C-alpha positions in Angstrom: 165.4 260.2 103.2 168.0 257.7 102.1 171.6 258.8 101.4 171.3 257.5 97.8 168.2 259.6 97.3 169.9 262.6 98.8 172.9 262.1 96.6 170.7 261.9 93.5 169.1 265.1 94.5 172.5 266.8 94.9 173.5 265.4 91.5 170.5 267.0 90.0 171.2 270.4 91.4 172.0 273.1 88.8 175.7 273.8 88.7 175.5 276.0 85.6 176.8 279.5 86.4 174.4 281.1 84.0 171.4 279.5 85.7 172.8 280.2 89.1 172.6 283.9 88.5 169.0 283.9 87.3 166.2 284.7 89.8 164.9 281.6 91.6 162.7 282.9 94.3 163.3 285.1 97.3 166.7 283.7 98.2 168.4 283.5 94.8 172.2 283.4 94.8 174.1 286.7 94.9 176.5 286.3 92.1 178.6 283.5 93.5 179.8 281.2 90.7 179.9 277.6 91.7 183.0 275.7 90.6 182.3 272.5 88.8 182.6 269.3 90.7 186.0 267.7 90.3 186.7 264.0 90.6 190.3 264.4 91.5 190.8 265.2 95.2 194.3 266.5 94.2 192.6 269.3 92.2 190.3 270.1 95.1 193.2 270.2 97.6 195.2 272.3 95.2 192.4 274.8 95.0 191.3 274.9 98.7 193.8 273.4 101.1 196.8 275.0 102.7 199.9 273.9 100.8 203.0 272.8 102.7 205.7 272.5 100.0 208.9 270.4 100.3 212.1 272.1 101.1 213.6 274.2 98.3 216.0 272.3 96.0 219.1 273.9 94.5 218.5 275.5 91.1 219.3 273.2 88.2 222.0 274.3 85.7 220.7 275.9 82.5 220.3 273.2 80.0 217.8 272.4 77.3 215.2 271.7 79.9 216.4 274.3 82.3 213.1 276.4 82.3 211.0 273.6 83.7 213.7 272.5 86.2 214.0 276.0 87.5 210.2 276.4 87.8 210.1 273.2 89.9 212.8 274.5 92.3 211.6 278.0 92.9 211.3 278.7 96.7 207.8 278.3 98.1 206.3 279.7 101.2 207.7 278.9 104.6 206.9 275.3 105.7 203.9 275.2 108.0 204.5 273.5 111.3 201.7 271.1 112.1 203.0 270.7 115.7 203.8 267.7 117.8 201.5 264.7 117.9 200.5 263.7 121.4 199.5 260.1 120.5 195.9 261.0 121.5 194.2 259.1 118.6 195.7 255.7 119.7 195.3 256.4 123.5 191.7 257.5 123.1 190.8 254.6 120.8 192.0 252.1 123.5 189.4 253.2 126.0 186.7 254.9 124.0 184.0 253.6 121.8 183.0 250.0 120.8 182.7 248.2 117.5 179.3 248.4 116.0 177.6 245.6 114.1 174.7 244.9 111.9 172.7 247.6 110.1 174.5 250.4 112.1 177.9 249.2 110.9 176.7 249.3 107.3 175.2 252.7 107.8 178.4 254.1 109.2 180.8 252.4 106.8 181.5 255.8 105.2 184.3 256.0 102.5 184.6 258.8 99.9 186.7 256.5 97.7 183.6 254.5 96.8 181.2 257.5 96.6 178.9 257.4 93.6 179.6 261.1 92.8 183.2 262.4 92.6 184.9 259.5 94.4 188.3 260.4 95.9 191.5 258.3 96.2 191.5 255.8 99.1 192.5 257.3 102.4 193.5 255.9 105.8 195.4 257.1 108.9 198.7 256.0 107.5 198.4 258.4 104.6 198.9 261.4 107.0 201.5 262.9 109.2 199.6 263.7 112.4 200.3 267.0 114.3 198.9 268.8 117.2 195.3 268.5 118.5 193.0 271.4 117.3 190.1 270.7 119.6 187.5 268.2 120.8 184.1 267.6 119.3 181.1 265.8 120.7 182.1 262.5 119.1 185.9 262.7 119.0 189.0 264.8 118.6 190.2 267.0 115.8 193.9 267.0 114.7 196.0 269.0 112.4 197.5 266.7 109.7 199.6 266.8 106.6 199.2 264.4 103.6 202.3 262.3 103.0 201.8 262.4 99.3 203.1 265.5 97.5 202.5 268.4 97.6 201.7 267.6 101.2 198.6 269.5 102.1 197.5 270.7 105.6 194.1 269.5 106.7 192.0 269.1 109.9 191.1 265.5 110.6 187.9 265.1 112.6 187.2 261.8 114.5 183.7 260.5 115.1 183.2 257.3 117.3 180.6 255.1 115.7 179.2 253.6 118.9 178.6 257.1 120.4 176.8 258.1 117.2 174.6 255.0 117.5 174.0 255.7 121.3 172.9 259.3 120.4 170.7 257.9 117.6 172.1 260.4 115.1 173.3 258.0 112.4 171.1 259.6 109.8 172.0 263.1 110.9 175.8 262.3 110.6 175.4 260.8 107.2 173.3 263.7 106.1 175.9 266.2 107.4 178.6 264.5 105.4 176.4 264.2 102.3 175.6 267.9 102.4 179.1 269.2 103.2 181.0 267.1 100.6 178.9 268.7 97.8 179.4 272.3 98.8 181.9 274.6 97.1 182.1 278.2 98.5 184.9 280.3 99.9 183.0 280.9 103.1 181.9 277.3 103.7 184.4 274.9 105.2 185.3 272.2 102.7 185.1 268.5 103.3 187.7 266.8 101.0 187.1 263.2 101.8 186.3 260.7 104.6 187.1 257.1 105.6 186.5 254.8 108.5 188.0 251.9 110.6 186.3 249.5 112.9 185.3 252.1 115.6 185.7 255.5 114.0 184.8 257.8 111.0 187.4 260.3 109.9 186.5 263.5 108.1 189.2 265.4 106.1 188.3 269.0 106.5 189.7 272.3 105.3 192.2 273.7 107.9 190.9 277.0 109.2 194.2 278.7 110.1 192.9 281.3 112.6 190.6 279.0 114.5 187.2 279.5 116.1 185.4 282.8 115.7 183.8 282.3 119.1 187.2 282.5 120.8 187.8 285.8 119.1 184.4 287.1 120.2 185.0 285.9 123.8 188.5 287.5 123.8 187.3 290.9 122.5 183.8 290.9 124.1 182.3 292.3 120.9 183.5 293.3 117.4 183.8 296.7 115.8 181.2 297.8 113.3 183.7 297.3 110.4 184.6 293.8 111.4 181.0 292.8 112.1 179.8 294.2 108.8 182.5 292.3 106.9 181.6 289.0 108.6 177.9 289.5 108.0 178.6 290.2 104.3 180.5 287.0 104.1 177.7 285.1 106.0 175.0 286.5 103.7 177.1 285.4 100.6 177.5 281.9 102.0 173.9 281.5 103.1 172.6 282.7 99.7 174.8 279.9 98.1 173.4 277.3 100.6 169.8 278.3 100.0 170.4 278.2 96.2 171.3 274.5 96.8 168.2 274.0 99.0 170.3 273.7 102.1 168.9 275.3 105.3 171.7 275.6 107.9 169.4 276.0 111.0 172.2 276.4 113.5 174.0 279.6 112.7 176.0 280.8 115.8 179.5 282.0 116.6 180.5 278.5 117.9 179.9 277.0 114.4 182.0 279.6 112.5 185.8 279.4 111.9 188.3 281.8 110.5 190.5 281.0 107.5 194.2 281.7 107.2 193.5 285.2 106.0 190.8 285.9 108.6 187.9 285.1 106.3 184.8 283.5 107.8 183.9 279.9 107.3 180.6 278.2 108.1 181.9 274.9 109.7 179.2 272.8 111.3 176.3 271.2 109.4 175.0 269.0 112.1 171.5 270.5 112.0 171.5 271.3 108.3 168.9 269.8 106.0 168.6 269.4 102.3 165.0 270.4 101.9 163.9 271.1 98.3 160.3 271.6 99.7 161.8 274.1 102.1 159.2 273.3 104.8 160.3 271.7 108.1 158.9 271.1 111.6 161.9 269.8 113.6 162.9 271.9 116.6 166.6 272.2 116.6 169.4 274.7 116.7 170.6 276.8 119.6 168.0 278.4 121.9 169.3 282.0 121.7 169.2 281.8 117.9 165.8 280.1 117.4 163.2 282.2 115.5 159.6 282.6 116.7 158.2 280.0 114.2 160.5 277.3 115.7 159.9 278.3 119.3 156.1 278.1 118.6 156.4 274.8 116.8 155.3 276.0 113.5 156.5 275.0 110.0 159.7 276.8 109.0 161.8 277.3 105.9 165.1 278.8 104.9 164.1 282.2 106.4 165.1 280.8 109.8 168.7 281.5 108.7 167.7 285.2 108.1 166.6 285.5 111.7 169.8 283.9 112.9 171.8 286.3 110.8 170.1 289.2 112.6 170.9 287.6 116.0 174.5 287.1 114.9 174.8 290.7 113.8 173.5 291.8 117.3 175.8 289.5 119.2 178.9 290.6 117.2 178.2 294.3 118.0 176.9 293.9 121.6 178.6 290.7 122.9 175.5 288.8 123.8 172.4 287.5 122.0 169.4 289.9 121.9 166.8 287.7 123.6 169.0 286.1 126.2 167.3 285.8 129.6 169.3 283.9 132.2 166.4 283.6 134.6 165.0 280.7 132.6 164.7 279.0 129.2 161.0 279.8 129.1 161.8 283.5 129.7 164.0 283.5 126.6 161.3 281.7 124.6 158.8 284.4 125.6 161.2 287.2 124.6 161.8 285.6 121.2 158.1 285.0 120.6 157.3 288.7 121.4 160.5 289.9 119.5 161.4 291.8 122.7 164.3 293.6 121.0 166.3 296.3 122.7 169.3 297.6 120.7 171.9 299.5 122.8 172.5 303.2 121.9 176.1 302.5 120.9 175.0 300.5 117.9 175.0 302.7 114.8 171.6 303.6 113.1 172.6 301.7 110.0 173.4 298.5 112.0 170.3 298.9 114.0 168.2 299.2 110.8 169.7 295.9 109.5 169.1 294.1 112.8 165.5 295.2 113.1 164.8 294.3 109.4 166.1 290.8 109.9 164.5 290.2 113.3 160.9 290.2 112.1 158.2 287.9 113.6 156.8 287.2 110.2 159.4 285.3 108.2 158.0 286.8 105.0 158.9 290.3 106.2 162.6 289.5 106.9 165.2 291.2 104.7 166.3 289.0 101.9 169.9 288.0 101.6 170.2 290.0 98.3 169.0 293.0 100.3 171.4 292.3 103.1 174.3 292.5 100.7 173.2 295.8 99.3 172.3 297.3 102.7 174.1 300.6 103.5 175.8 299.2 106.6 177.3 296.3 104.6 178.3 298.4 101.6 179.9 301.0 103.8 182.6 298.6 105.1 183.0 296.3 102.1 186.6 296.4 100.9 186.8 298.0 97.4 188.6 295.0 96.0 185.8 292.6 97.0 182.8 292.1 94.8 179.3 291.3 95.9 179.8 287.7 94.7 182.9 286.9 96.7 182.2 288.3 100.2 
């Protein structure tokens, strides 16, 4: 599927809030209202990015225009420290990657300022103050950056080396990931604000998730409490319902692909295996072994209900500390356990949580609990904060 065709399909998606709340099959959205697309990246940043305001100016004397002057000089939140830059982007670029040419170069000349839908302003490396490294991805590093233009927003800048993308033969997958993510607007889906490229690299301007990787939290604690797990699964169900309403199947839900925002809210971050599939029927084997559903293990057609299975696996791993079908003796042993739905829930897991897990981990995709039912399940409702509605996670 070409990027232009994919973009047209996204453009045709229904963004009307009234229609979004009408039933549209088994995975209709659960009350989340999609914000309209905005052509100004400034508006998007103002809504979603972490602000880093300039130092407070002294209050202006009261004159005819004093009210507006004082409003501009009110103290803002404490300046966010982006950390010290280690020079890694330049050092790495000297010895990593090669220039790509021909059709590959054209395919990977990705620039959001010339996008057909909602183009951004023109970006390049000189438009940012670069701070500390946030981590390493498969195709490059991720840095914490601040825009030089006011009001100086904090972002995560992800680097992808074009030649490595070509060597891995994932040009179309990378383009698809970018096309999908730039069109998504949800509080529990990591935002992609813009992107640009140079001779060797592609740069993605991503929402900064202030509390980092959920996987690190899970590794640190071993497992999560029922309250914490329930709230995360509530947020996941809300986000997945939104994705499915846009005909996006994630296909790789796992702790490693989830981040935590500045207030501890969950963010789905990686769309490398996502697919925009209006037909909702796929055959590709992908994702992470422990999270694969029986239909994918057995090479059958699959649809958006693979994400329901993964949600059940995630619930189990949050509460127990390991995936339910993990068998370290061999990959084939894990496959067999998945295909048989060889599920053993430890006794310390509450009856309510056990009920949700078993209703999601059904061999037959049609029997899996719908996302709308997940969000009204007693275990989810029990721990949902009173000030949080079903539509906001």
